C-alpha angles and dihedrals in degrees: 000000000000120000118220123224111255115253119234090244090058091051093048090048090049089052095049092048089049092050089050091053095051107083092214094058099031097077097047090051092049092047092052092048091050091046090059092045090049094063087087109089123225121260126236117247111245109256095248089052098049113116119216117230115237095221093223118179101277114167122213132181124204120221089266091058097255112143127223129190112213088225086073091068090071110126093022135101106243131200108196126183125181109206150140137218093236094053114101097205088047090054093044090056099037097089089054091051090048090050091051091046089053091061101031106029092105096050105032123051104237111204110183102181123197132170092211126104121276090241093054093047093045091053090051091048092046094046093049097037097240121151100185116132115253129200135200119210111243093185131037117286116265119248088252093070124053116207094179094098124036142235092040118163131192129187110198125189130223094270091053101257116146100234097176127027109177124176110198135016122323140166101266092177094062125128086243093058093042090051093049092050090048091052091048091049095054096048111098 
């Protein structure tokens, strides 16, 4: 039986598979892949298809221990992101969210929600140099928000309509998102 000489594509595929098996290289590769995929911005839900949140009593706590009731967000534009420090697509989009927060944090209420411990979250923020506020849920998630797939991001207008509902990573610092936030902020 005659052995064939391996093709370059076979060798490249073998190297990629090997890198994905090794834990130390898997996450950086996944983050890089999701960073490329996240260059596409989210789309706005058509007005007639927008769901209105119920403003149930959903208790949240920031990393300093201050409590927030989701009902207190009524009348505000809210950017909500459900995420985790171990999630490659979450990590891939996080810098975009930080950049958006840097420009809109005084006008839009940013709720980055994670089920992880405050210590784990703070280590992540410190390591990456992020200063965006993070909250933990104290009570169960309302039916309006689905934490089963992360990242999951919602943009909610002042009247409580979910204008954007995006599963997966996206470019949250895009011109499209900024224009959408500007429009939501000027609406009464």
